[in-house]
C-alpha positions as CSV (number, residue, x, y, z in Angstrom):
1,M,0.0,0.0,0.0
2,S,1.4,3.4,-1.0
3,A,1.4,6.2,1.6
4,P,0.4,9.8,0.9
5,S,3.1,12.4,0.5
6,D,2.7,13.6,4.1
7,P,0.9,11.0,6.1
8,H,0.6,13.5,9.1
9,G,-0.8,16.4,7.1
10,V,-4.5,17.1,6.7
11,T,-4.7,15.7,3.1
12,G,-2.7,12.6,4.1
13,R,-4.8,11.9,7.1
14,L,-8.0,12.3,5.1
15,A,-6.7,10.0,2.4
16,T,-5.7,7.4,4.9
17,W,-9.1,7.5,6.6
18,I,-10.9,7.1,3.3
19,H,-8.9,4.1,2.5
20,D,-9.1,2.5,6.0
21,L,-12.8,3.0,6.7
22,S,-14.6,-0.3,6.9
23,W,-18.2,-1.3,7.0
24,D,-17.9,-2.3,10.7
25,D,-16.5,1.1,11.5
26,V,-19.8,2.8,10.7
27,P,-22.6,2.7,13.3
28,T,-25.8,1.1,12.2
29,H,-27.9,4.3,12.5
30,V,-25.4,6.1,10.1
31,R,-25.7,3.3,7.6
32,D,-29.5,3.4,7.7
33,R,-29.5,7.2,7.4
34,A,-27.2,7.1,4.4
35,A,-29.4,4.6,2.6
36,H,-32.5,6.8,3.2
37,L,-30.5,9.9,1.9
38,L,-29.8,7.9,-1.3
39,L,-33.5,6.9,-1.5
40,D,-34.5,10.6,-1.2
41,G,-32.1,11.5,-3.9
42,L,-33.4,8.8,-6.2
43,G,-37.0,10.1,-5.7
44,C,-35.8,13.6,-6.6
45,A,-34.1,12.1,-9.7
46,L,-37.2,10.2,-10.9
47,V,-39.5,13.2,-10.5
48,G,-36.8,15.5,-12.1
49,A,-35.9,13.4,-15.1
50,Q,-38.7,14.6,-17.3
51,L,-39.0,18.2,-16.2
52,P,-39.0,20.6,-19.2
53,W,-35.5,21.9,-18.5
54,S,-34.3,18.4,-17.7
55,R,-35.4,17.3,-21.2
56,I,-33.4,20.1,-22.7
57,A,-30.3,19.1,-20.7
58,T,-30.8,15.4,-21.8
59,E,-30.8,16.2,-25.5
60,A,-27.8,18.6,-25.1
61,V,-25.6,16.2,-23.1
62,L,-26.5,13.2,-25.2
63,G,-25.8,15.2,-28.3
64,I,-22.3,15.9,-27.0
65,E,-21.5,12.6,-25.3
66,G,-23.4,10.1,-27.5
67,R,-24.3,6.7,-26.4
68,G,-22.6,4.6,-23.7
69,G,-23.1,2.0,-21.0
70,A,-24.2,4.3,-18.2
71,V,-27.8,4.6,-17.3
72,V,-29.5,8.0,-17.5
73,I,-32.2,7.7,-14.7
74,G,-35.8,7.8,-15.7
75,T,-35.2,8.1,-19.5
76,G,-34.6,4.7,-20.9
77,R,-31.4,6.0,-22.4
78,T,-27.7,5.5,-21.8
79,T,-24.6,7.6,-22.3
80,T,-21.0,7.8,-21.2
81,P,-20.3,7.7,-17.4
82,A,-19.3,11.4,-17.4
83,G,-22.5,12.4,-19.3
84,A,-24.6,10.3,-17.0
85,A,-23.1,11.9,-13.9
86,L,-24.0,15.4,-15.3
87,L,-27.6,14.4,-16.1
88,N,-28.4,12.3,-13.1
89,S,-27.2,15.1,-10.8
90,A,-29.2,17.7,-12.8
91,Y,-32.3,15.6,-12.3
92,I,-31.8,15.2,-8.6
93,Q,-31.3,19.0,-8.4
94,G,-34.1,19.5,-10.9
95,F,-36.7,20.9,-8.5
96,E,-35.0,22.0,-5.3
97,L,-36.3,18.9,-3.5
98,D,-33.1,17.2,-2.6
99,D,-31.2,17.1,0.7
100,F,-28.9,19.8,1.9
101,H,-26.4,20.2,4.7
102,P,-27.5,23.3,6.8
103,L,-24.1,24.2,8.2
104,A,-21.8,23.5,5.3
105,P,-24.2,24.1,2.4
106,L,-24.2,21.3,-0.3
107,H,-26.6,18.8,-1.7
108,S,-24.9,15.4,-1.1
109,A,-27.2,13.0,-2.9
110,S,-26.8,14.9,-6.1
111,L,-23.0,14.3,-5.8
112,M,-22.9,10.7,-4.5
113,I,-25.5,9.0,-6.6
114,P,-24.4,10.3,-10.0
115,S,-20.6,9.9,-9.4
116,L,-20.9,6.4,-7.9
117,L,-23.2,5.1,-10.6
118,A,-20.8,6.5,-13.2
119,T,-17.8,4.8,-11.5
120,R,-19.7,1.5,-11.4
121,S,-20.3,1.8,-15.1
122,H,-16.7,2.7,-15.8
123,L,-15.3,-0.1,-13.7
124,G,-17.0,-2.6,-16.0
125,R,-18.0,-4.8,-13.1
126,D,-20.8,-4.8,-10.7
127,V,-20.5,-3.7,-7.1
128,S,-22.3,-4.8,-4.0
129,G,-24.8,-2.7,-2.2
130,R,-22.5,-2.5,0.8
131,E,-19.6,-1.2,-1.4
132,L,-21.9,1.5,-2.9
133,L,-23.3,2.5,0.5
134,L,-19.9,2.7,2.2
135,A,-18.5,4.8,-0.6
136,A,-21.5,7.1,-0.3
137,I,-20.9,7.5,3.5
138,V,-17.4,8.5,2.7
139,G,-18.7,11.3,0.5
140,F,-21.4,12.3,3.0
141,E,-18.6,12.7,5.6
142,V,-15.9,14.4,3.5
143,G,-18.1,17.1,1.8
144,P,-19.3,19.0,4.8
145,R,-15.9,18.9,6.5
146,V,-14.3,20.5,3.5
147,G,-17.1,23.0,3.7
148,Y,-16.4,23.8,7.3
149,A,-12.7,24.3,6.5
150,I,-13.4,27.1,4.1
151,G,-16.4,28.6,5.9
152,G,-19.2,27.2,3.7
153,T,-21.8,29.7,4.7
154,G,-19.3,32.5,4.2
155,M,-18.7,31.2,0.7
156,L,-22.4,31.4,0.1
157,L,-22.6,35.0,1.3
158,R,-19.8,36.0,-1.0
159,G,-21.7,34.6,-4.0
160,W,-20.1,31.2,-4.5
161,H,-22.4,28.3,-5.1
162,S,-20.8,26.6,-2.2
163,G,-21.9,23.0,-2.9
164,P,-20.0,22.7,-6.2
165,V,-17.0,24.4,-4.6
166,F,-16.5,21.6,-2.0
167,G,-18.8,18.9,-3.4
168,T,-16.1,17.9,-5.9
169,A,-13.9,16.6,-3.1
170,A,-16.9,14.7,-1.7
171,A,-17.5,13.0,-5.0
172,A,-13.8,12.3,-5.6
173,A,-13.5,10.7,-2.1
174,A,-16.5,8.5,-2.7
175,C,-15.4,7.4,-6.1
176,A,-11.9,6.7,-4.8
177,K,-13.4,4.5,-2.1
178,L,-15.5,2.6,-4.5
179,R,-12.4,2.0,-6.7
180,G,-10.4,0.7,-3.7
181,L,-7.5,3.1,-4.3
182,D,-4.4,3.3,-2.0
183,P,-4.0,6.4,0.1
184,A,-1.3,8.0,-2.2
185,V,-3.7,7.6,-5.1
186,I,-6.6,9.0,-3.1
187,E,-4.4,12.0,-2.4
188,D,-4.0,12.5,-6.2
189,A,-7.8,12.2,-6.7
190,L,-8.4,14.9,-4.0
191,G,-5.8,17.1,-5.6
192,F,-7.6,16.8,-9.0
193,A,-10.9,17.5,-7.3
194,A,-9.7,20.6,-5.5
195,T,-8.4,22.3,-8.6
196,Q,-11.8,21.8,-10.4
197,S,-14.0,23.4,-7.7
198,A,-16.2,26.2,-9.0
199,G,-19.8,27.6,-9.1
200,L,-21.5,31.0,-9.1
201,M,-24.6,31.6,-7.1
202,S,-26.0,34.1,-9.5
203,A,-27.2,31.1,-11.4
204,Q,-30.2,31.1,-9.0
205,Y,-32.1,33.9,-10.6
206,E,-33.1,32.4,-13.9
207,A,-30.5,29.9,-15.2
208,M,-31.4,26.3,-16.0
209,G,-27.7,25.8,-15.4
210,K,-28.2,26.1,-11.6
211,R,-29.7,22.6,-11.7
212,M,-26.5,21.2,-13.2
213,Q,-23.8,22.9,-11.1
214,H,-23.6,20.0,-8.6
215,G,-23.5,17.8,-11.7
216,F,-20.2,19.4,-12.7
217,A,-18.9,18.6,-9.3
218,A,-20.1,15.0,-9.6
219,R,-18.6,14.6,-13.0
220,N,-15.3,16.1,-11.9
221,G,-15.2,13.9,-8.8
222,F,-15.7,10.9,-11.0
223,Y,-13.0,12.0,-13.4
224,S,-10.6,12.9,-10.5
225,A,-10.7,9.3,-9.1
226,A,-10.5,7.8,-12.6
227,L,-7.5,9.8,-13.6
228,A,-5.7,9.0,-10.3
229,A,-6.5,5.3,-10.7
230,A,-4.8,5.5,-14.1
231,G,-1.6,6.8,-12.6
232,Y,-2.1,10.5,-13.7
233,T,-0.9,12.4,-10.6
234,G,-2.7,15.3,-9.0
235,I,-1.7,18.0,-6.4
236,D,-0.2,16.7,-3.2
237,Q,-1.2,18.1,0.2
238,V,-3.7,20.2,-1.6
239,F,-5.7,21.3,1.4
240,E,-2.9,22.6,3.5
241,R,-0.6,24.2,0.8
242,E,0.0,27.8,1.7
243,Y,0.4,29.1,-1.9
244,G,-2.3,27.9,-4.3
245,G,-3.7,25.4,-1.7
246,Y,-7.4,24.8,-1.5
247,V,-8.1,26.3,1.9
248,A,-5.8,29.3,1.2
249,V,-7.5,30.2,-2.0
250,Y,-11.2,29.4,-1.4
251,G,-11.1,30.5,2.2
252,E,-9.5,33.9,1.5
253,G,-11.5,36.7,3.0
254,H,-13.1,34.9,6.0
255,P,-12.0,32.6,8.8
256,T,-10.8,29.1,7.9
257,D,-10.1,25.9,9.8
258,T,-8.1,23.4,7.8
259,E,-8.1,20.9,10.6
260,A,-11.9,20.7,10.4
261,I,-11.4,18.4,7.3
262,V,-10.2,15.6,9.6
263,R,-11.6,16.6,13.0
264,G,-14.0,13.9,14.3
265,L,-13.6,11.5,11.4
266,G,-15.1,8.2,12.5
267,E,-16.4,9.7,15.7
268,S,-19.0,12.4,14.8
269,W,-21.0,11.7,11.7
270,E,-22.0,14.4,9.2
271,T,-24.2,11.9,7.4
272,T,-26.8,12.4,10.2
273,M,-26.7,16.2,9.8
274,A,-28.0,16.3,6.3
275,M,-31.5,17.9,6.1
276,V,-34.1,16.2,4.0
277,K,-36.4,18.8,2.4
278,S,-40.1,18.8,2.8
279,W,-40.8,21.5,0.1
280,A,-39.5,22.4,-3.3
281,V,-37.6,25.5,-2.2
282,M,-34.1,26.6,-1.3
283,G,-33.2,25.1,2.1
284,G,-33.0,28.4,3.9
285,L,-36.7,29.1,3.0
286,H,-38.2,26.2,4.8
287,G,-38.8,28.4,7.8
288,A,-40.8,30.8,5.6
289,V,-42.9,27.9,4.3
290,Q,-43.5,26.5,7.7
291,A,-44.5,29.9,9.2
292,S,-46.7,30.6,6.2
293,Q,-48.6,27.3,6.7
294,A,-49.3,28.2,10.3
295,L,-50.5,31.7,9.4
296,R,-52.7,30.4,6.6
297,A,-54.5,28.2,9.0
298,R,-55.4,31.4,11.0
299,L,-56.4,33.7,8.1
300,A,-60.2,33.3,8.9
301,G,-61.2,35.0,5.7
302,R,-59.1,38.2,6.3
303,A,-57.5,39.8,3.3
304,I,-53.7,40.5,3.4
305,E,-52.6,44.1,3.0
306,R,-48.9,43.7,3.8
307,I,-46.3,40.9,4.5
308,D,-43.2,41.6,6.6
309,I,-40.5,39.0,6.7
310,R,-37.4,39.3,9.0
311,V,-34.4,37.0,8.5
312,G,-30.7,36.8,9.0
313,D,-27.9,37.6,6.5
314,V,-27.6,34.0,5.1
315,V,-31.3,33.8,4.1
316,Y,-31.5,37.5,3.1
317,R,-28.5,37.6,0.8
318,H,-29.3,34.2,-0.7
319,G,-33.1,34.4,-0.8
320,W,-34.3,37.9,-1.3
321,W,-34.4,40.3,-4.3
322,R,-37.4,42.1,-5.7
323,P,-38.7,39.7,-8.3
324,T,-40.0,40.8,-11.7
325,R,-42.2,39.1,-14.3
326,P,-41.8,36.6,-15.8
327,L,-40.4,34.7,-12.9
328,E,-38.6,31.5,-13.8
329,A,-39.2,28.4,-11.7
330,I,-35.7,28.5,-10.3
331,G,-36.1,32.1,-9.3
332,G,-39.4,31.4,-7.5
333,Q,-37.9,28.5,-5.6
334,M,-35.0,30.6,-4.4
335,N,-37.0,33.7,-3.5
336,I,-38.4,34.1,0.0
337,G,-41.2,36.4,-1.1
338,C,-42.5,34.0,-3.8
339,S,-42.2,30.9,-1.5
340,T,-44.2,32.7,1.2
341,A,-46.8,33.9,-1.3
342,V,-47.6,30.6,-2.9
343,T,-47.7,28.9,0.5
344,L,-50.1,31.4,1.9
345,L,-52.3,30.9,-1.1
346,D,-52.0,27.1,-1.7
347,G,-50.9,25.8,1.7
348,T,-47.7,24.2,0.3
349,A,-44.7,24.7,-1.9
350,L,-44.3,21.7,-4.2
351,P,-43.7,21.4,-7.9
352,E,-47.2,22.5,-8.8
353,Q,-46.6,25.8,-7.1
354,F,-43.8,26.7,-9.5
355,T,-45.2,26.1,-12.9
356,A,-45.1,29.0,-15.3
357,A,-48.8,29.5,-15.0
358,R,-48.8,29.6,-11.2
359,L,-45.8,31.9,-11.0
360,D,-47.5,34.4,-13.3
361,A,-50.9,34.3,-11.5
362,G,-52.4,37.5,-10.3
363,D,-53.0,36.4,-6.8
364,V,-49.3,35.5,-6.4
365,W,-48.2,38.9,-7.6
366,H,-50.8,40.6,-5.5
367,L,-49.0,39.3,-2.4
368,L,-45.5,39.7,-3.8
369,D,-46.1,43.4,-4.4
370,R,-47.1,43.7,-0.7
371,T,-44.0,41.8,0.6
372,H,-41.2,43.5,2.5
373,V,-38.1,41.7,3.7
374,T,-35.9,43.0,6.5
375,L,-32.3,42.0,7.4
376,D,-31.9,41.3,11.1
377,R,-28.2,41.1,11.8
378,S,-28.8,40.0,15.4
379,I,-29.7,36.6,14.0
380,D,-26.2,36.2,12.6
381,A,-24.8,36.2,16.2
382,L,-26.9,33.2,17.1
383,P,-25.8,29.5,17.0
384,L,-25.5,28.2,13.4
385,N,-28.6,26.0,13.7
386,E,-30.7,29.1,14.4
387,R,-29.5,31.2,11.5
388,F,-32.2,30.1,9.2
389,Q,-34.9,31.4,11.5
390,T,-37.8,33.3,9.9
391,H,-40.3,35.8,11.4
392,I,-43.4,36.7,9.4
393,T,-46.0,39.3,10.2
394,L,-49.2,39.7,8.2
395,T,-51.1,43.0,8.3
396,F,-54.7,42.7,7.1
397,T,-57.0,45.2,5.4
398,D,-59.0,45.5,8.6
399,G,-55.9,46.8,10.5
400,T,-55.3,43.6,12.5
401,T,-52.0,41.7,12.4
402,D,-50.8,38.1,13.0
403,S,-47.3,36.8,13.4
404,E,-45.4,33.5,13.3
405,S,-41.8,32.7,14.0
406,V,-39.9,29.5,13.1
407,I,-36.5,29.2,14.8
408,S,-35.4,25.9,13.3
409,P,-37.6,24.4,10.6
410,H,-38.5,20.7,10.6
411,G,-35.7,18.7,9.1
412,N,-32.9,20.4,11.0
413,P,-30.5,18.1,12.9
414,S,-32.4,18.6,16.2
415,D,-35.8,17.7,14.5
416,P,-34.9,15.6,11.6
417,V,-37.2,14.2,8.9
418,T,-37.5,10.5,10.0
419,D,-36.7,7.6,7.8
420,D,-40.4,6.8,7.5
421,E,-41.0,10.3,6.4
422,V,-38.3,9.9,3.7
423,V,-40.1,6.9,2.4
424,A,-43.5,8.7,2.4
425,K,-41.9,11.6,0.5
426,F,-40.4,9.2,-2.0
427,H,-43.9,7.7,-2.7
428,A,-45.6,11.1,-2.8
429,L,-43.1,12.4,-5.4
430,T,-42.9,9.3,-7.6
431,E,-46.6,8.7,-7.8
432,R,-46.6,11.7,-10.2
433,V,-44.4,9.8,-12.6
434,M,-44.5,6.0,-12.1
435,D,-46.6,3.1,-10.9
436,A,-46.7,2.2,-7.2
437,G,-45.2,-1.3,-7.8
438,R,-42.0,0.0,-9.3
439,A,-41.7,2.7,-6.6
440,A,-42.1,0.1,-3.9
441,A,-39.5,-2.1,-5.5
442,I,-37.0,0.8,-5.5
443,V,-37.6,1.4,-1.8
444,E,-37.1,-2.2,-1.1
445,A,-33.9,-2.3,-3.1
446,V,-32.4,0.7,-1.5
447,R,-33.3,-0.4,2.0
448,G,-31.7,-3.8,1.2
449,L,-28.4,-2.4,0.0
450,P,-26.4,-3.6,3.0
451,D,-27.2,-7.2,2.1
452,A,-27.3,-6.9,-1.7
453,P,-24.6,-8.8,-3.6
454,S,-25.2,-6.6,-6.6
455,V,-26.8,-3.2,-7.3
456,A,-27.7,-4.3,-10.9
457,S,-31.4,-4.8,-10.1
458,L,-31.7,-1.4,-8.5
459,V,-30.0,0.2,-11.6
460,D,-32.5,-1.6,-13.8
461,L,-35.4,-0.3,-11.8
462,L,-34.1,3.3,-12.2
463,A,-33.3,3.0,-15.9
464,G,-36.8,2.9,-17.5
465,P,-38.6,6.0,-18.6
466,V,-40.9,7.8,-16.2
467,G,-43.8,10.2,-16.8
468,R,-43.7,13.9,-16.8
469,A,-44.4,15.6,-13.4
470,L,-45.5,19.0,-14.7
471,D,-46.7,18.7,-18.3
């Protein structure tokens, strides 16, 4: 076994941990949660595969990549492993329904599922469910820790799409684990991944491309491990290098903590911190949806004259701008005013609330024109798990008011979406696009990954075409 260039450095210790982690090292509850995070991601992929913008992406990528042996989920088509990684990730991210890490913002399932399935295809051999799940756990653990090191929320505030910036390392780590690479070769893969990190958050306003930016990270992570496995060397000690190193460059301008990358490995588990979404909006807006649902139940026929929303800097900077018509689905899902308006009107914020027709409806814009969002900097001094808190006050035409506050929305680490809720969400999403029998078989296959000698049957269940969720 070849050792990393500096076994005692951060990169070297991380590479060694990735190599050494065994199935028995992972607590049962972490394995179970990882399987349900994969199930949640697959549900998002299946409902996202035939969205209008997903179909455009499919034709574009297949036109570039051509045919291959890798499954493109929910389409009945195949392409190259790299092309499949792009598309499968874009489907998972297709409607803002997939998991996210609330403290080191990234969407892990959109990285793990595409890159690992691409690696399986490229290897030319089948892998067991246990191999796939263990590799996914590696990625679930590595991604947030790299995010902590460079101040993930600080990256978001500066306009970086934080997930693609540190998600590439997560995908590369997972793929390296699935390939069984030695620590020195894993170091090369991490070096390749670090130099390919990128993503601009301005994609959130109208760009279809926002859906694919985690896909670039998934593809690049797949490529990083494949290049390293072939003997093509990457950057050594990439996380701790002072000049041109990952933390030095991406952490410039705010506090960094390089040791966070390896702190608590195998002791505290970031896999259990991932937040499963209940609604099709940006993660920081779940408090607004939850508060709006509570207020809607108390409207009692009163007409809304004004909506005041108070949030901290992370949500304000990421989720508020004065929207204008026409509002694209991605913009509506990222905008706190729009998410609040559709929830007050419809009682929820799911795919049907973000169709072109619904986003252009007069009742939505009637409320949007009466929405005012205020930045409350005192929220930023609170513990990290309270920084997504949201306070909404409605003023009615009769002069009365009503208010609702959500400090930590359901799904946060102290109030997680349960595994049973994940399964219920999977069925609720996929009933739009497939028959119940196929959906139940996928649930059974994912929950059975720890004992599955092969993932081939699961991949076959994912491969066939699905229906269209919106049109």
